[in-house]
C-alpha positions as CSV (number, residue, x, y, z in Angstrom):
1,M,63.9,10.5,-46.3
2,I,63.3,10.3,-50.0
3,I,66.6,11.3,-52.0
4,P,65.4,13.2,-55.2
5,Q,66.5,11.6,-58.5
6,T,69.0,13.5,-60.5
7,I,68.3,13.4,-64.3
8,S,70.9,13.9,-66.9
9,I,70.0,15.7,-70.1
10,P,72.7,14.6,-72.8
11,P,74.4,17.3,-74.8
12,Q,72.2,19.0,-77.5
13,S,69.0,17.4,-76.3
14,G,65.9,18.2,-74.1
15,R,63.4,16.8,-71.6
16,S,60.0,17.7,-70.5
17,F,58.4,17.1,-67.0
18,I,55.7,18.2,-64.6
19,I,56.4,20.2,-61.6
20,K,54.0,21.0,-58.7
21,Q,53.5,24.2,-56.7
22,G,55.9,24.3,-54.0
23,Q,58.4,22.0,-55.4
24,V,61.8,23.2,-56.4
25,L,63.5,22.7,-59.8
26,R,67.2,22.5,-59.2
27,V,69.2,22.9,-62.5
28,I,72.8,21.8,-62.2
29,D,75.9,22.6,-64.6
30,P,77.9,19.5,-63.9
31,L,80.9,20.3,-65.9
32,G,80.8,24.0,-66.1
33,E,80.2,26.5,-69.0
34,Q,77.0,24.8,-70.3
35,V,73.8,26.8,-70.9
36,S,70.3,25.3,-70.2
37,D,67.0,26.8,-71.8
38,L,63.9,26.7,-69.7
39,F,60.3,27.3,-70.8
40,A,57.0,26.5,-68.8
41,F,53.4,26.5,-69.1
42,A,50.6,26.2,-66.5
43,E,49.8,22.6,-66.3
44,Q,46.0,23.0,-66.8
45,N,46.2,26.1,-69.1
46,H,48.8,26.3,-71.7
47,D,47.7,29.8,-72.7
48,C,49.5,30.8,-69.4
49,R,53.2,30.8,-70.2
50,L,56.5,32.0,-69.2
51,S,57.0,35.7,-70.2
52,S,60.4,37.4,-70.6
53,G,58.8,40.7,-70.9
54,R,56.6,40.5,-67.9
55,S,59.4,39.2,-65.6
56,L,61.8,41.8,-66.7
57,D,59.5,44.6,-66.5
58,Y,58.4,43.7,-62.9
59,A,61.9,43.2,-61.8
60,G,63.1,46.5,-63.3
61,K,66.4,44.7,-64.5
62,I,67.6,42.3,-67.1
63,Y,69.7,39.9,-64.9
64,L,67.4,37.9,-62.5
65,T,68.9,36.1,-59.6
66,T,68.0,35.0,-55.9
67,G,64.8,36.5,-54.7
68,D,63.5,37.4,-58.3
69,T,60.3,36.0,-59.8
70,L,59.8,34.7,-63.3
71,Y,56.1,35.6,-64.4
72,A,53.6,34.3,-66.9
73,N,52.1,36.3,-69.7
74,D,49.1,36.9,-67.6
75,S,51.3,38.2,-64.7
76,K,50.9,35.1,-62.5
77,P,54.1,34.0,-60.8
78,M,55.6,31.0,-62.1
79,F,58.9,30.5,-60.3
80,T,60.8,32.2,-57.6
81,I,64.6,31.9,-57.7
82,A,65.4,30.6,-54.3
83,T,69.2,29.9,-54.7
84,D,71.5,30.9,-57.4
85,T,75.3,30.0,-57.2
86,V,76.1,31.9,-60.6
87,G,73.9,35.0,-60.7
88,L,74.2,35.5,-64.4
89,H,71.4,34.2,-66.6
90,D,69.9,35.5,-70.0
91,F,66.1,36.3,-70.4
92,L,66.4,38.4,-73.7
93,L,67.4,35.9,-76.5
94,T,65.1,33.3,-77.9
95,P,66.1,29.6,-78.0
96,C,68.6,28.8,-80.7
97,S,66.9,27.3,-83.8
98,Q,67.7,25.8,-87.2
99,E,66.8,29.2,-88.8
100,M,69.1,31.0,-86.4
101,F,72.1,28.8,-87.3
102,E,71.3,29.5,-91.0
103,I,70.8,33.2,-90.6
104,L,73.6,34.1,-88.1
105,Y,76.1,31.4,-88.8
106,K,75.4,30.5,-92.6
107,H,75.1,26.7,-91.3
108,K,74.2,24.4,-94.0
109,G,72.1,21.3,-93.2
110,H,70.4,20.2,-89.9
111,H,71.8,21.5,-86.7
112,P,70.4,20.5,-83.2
113,S,68.6,23.3,-81.5
114,C,66.8,24.2,-78.2
115,F,63.8,25.2,-80.1
116,E,63.6,21.8,-81.7
117,N,64.5,20.0,-78.6
118,L,62.0,21.9,-76.5
119,F,59.3,21.2,-79.1
120,L,60.1,17.5,-79.5
121,S,60.1,17.1,-75.7
122,L,56.8,19.0,-75.0
123,K,54.6,18.0,-78.0
124,E,53.5,15.0,-75.8
125,H,51.9,17.6,-73.6
126,G,50.0,19.2,-76.4
127,I,52.4,21.9,-76.8
128,S,52.9,23.3,-80.4
129,E,55.9,24.9,-81.9
130,A,53.8,28.3,-82.0
131,D,53.4,28.1,-78.2
132,L,57.2,28.6,-77.5
133,S,58.9,31.9,-77.1
134,T,61.7,33.4,-75.2
135,T,63.2,31.0,-72.8
136,F,65.1,31.7,-69.4
137,N,68.5,30.8,-70.5
138,I,70.2,29.5,-67.4
139,F,74.0,30.1,-67.0
140,M,74.0,32.1,-70.4
141,N,76.3,35.0,-70.3
142,V,74.9,37.9,-72.4
143,R,76.3,41.4,-71.9
144,I,75.0,44.7,-73.3
145,D,77.3,47.7,-74.1
146,P,76.4,51.3,-73.7
147,Q,75.2,51.3,-77.4
148,G,72.9,48.4,-76.8
149,K,75.0,45.7,-78.6
150,L,74.5,42.3,-77.4
151,T,77.5,39.9,-76.9
152,V,77.3,36.2,-75.9
153,G,80.2,35.3,-73.9
154,V,81.4,32.2,-72.2
155,P,79.1,31.1,-69.3
156,T,80.6,31.9,-65.8
157,S,79.2,28.8,-64.4
158,K,81.7,26.3,-62.9
159,A,81.3,22.6,-62.4
160,G,78.6,21.9,-59.8
161,D,77.0,25.4,-59.9
162,Y,73.1,25.3,-59.8
163,I,70.0,27.5,-59.6
164,D,66.9,26.5,-57.5
165,L,63.6,27.7,-58.8
166,R,60.6,27.2,-56.6
167,A,57.4,26.5,-58.6
168,E,54.5,28.9,-57.8
169,M,52.0,26.9,-59.8
170,D,51.6,23.4,-61.2
171,M,53.5,23.6,-64.7
172,V,54.8,21.5,-67.5
173,C,58.3,22.5,-68.3
174,G,60.8,21.8,-71.1
175,L,64.6,22.1,-70.3
176,T,67.6,21.7,-72.6
177,A,71.3,21.2,-72.8
178,C,71.9,24.0,-75.2
179,S,73.1,23.2,-78.7
180,A,74.7,26.6,-79.6
181,E,78.4,26.4,-79.9
182,G,78.7,30.2,-79.3
183,S,76.9,29.9,-75.9
184,N,78.8,27.1,-74.4
185,N,82.5,28.0,-75.2
186,G,82.5,25.7,-78.2
187,R,81.8,22.5,-76.4
188,F,78.6,20.5,-75.7
189,K,78.0,19.1,-72.2
190,P,75.2,17.7,-70.2
191,I,72.8,19.5,-67.8
192,H,71.5,17.7,-64.7
193,Y,68.3,18.6,-63.1
194,S,66.2,17.3,-60.1
195,I,62.9,18.1,-58.5
196,L,63.0,18.7,-54.7
197,G,60.1,18.5,-52.4
């Protein structure tokens, strides 16, 4: 029996990898309260990419969990959520970026971001910055009040919580340990992942 390797993504960084149809991506929060941004492209056609709009439209809800499907922009299934020990993730907000830190938080100077870390990780696969859009923000706690106001709260994930995403096609993926203070209860921690099957 082959034991899958668990890979650690250091705080405020990212990794890219290939996953094949039928394999399962397990994303683990080893310490708790840490968000991980996921984006994906069809391995052989980068015009086919993860779509928040298609996924939420077809699910008829904004919180996706066990049994739900993440779709591509051309409506092909990309992932099915097979197991989810948390049940609260975000698919509305774009990955944090340098511009976001400057506009929302008036940050001066460079700040690590998920957008930058996704691009740096994926560029070896021929992915450009313009190819990236709304990520599936694993373990992120985004609430909406009756007036439509968004609030980013502390992730509800505890140490060891995980989500299993079954690949429905061959894909190239980018995954981060989120760099935004407000999304991770003010602390930056690693994310672990493994590919099963």
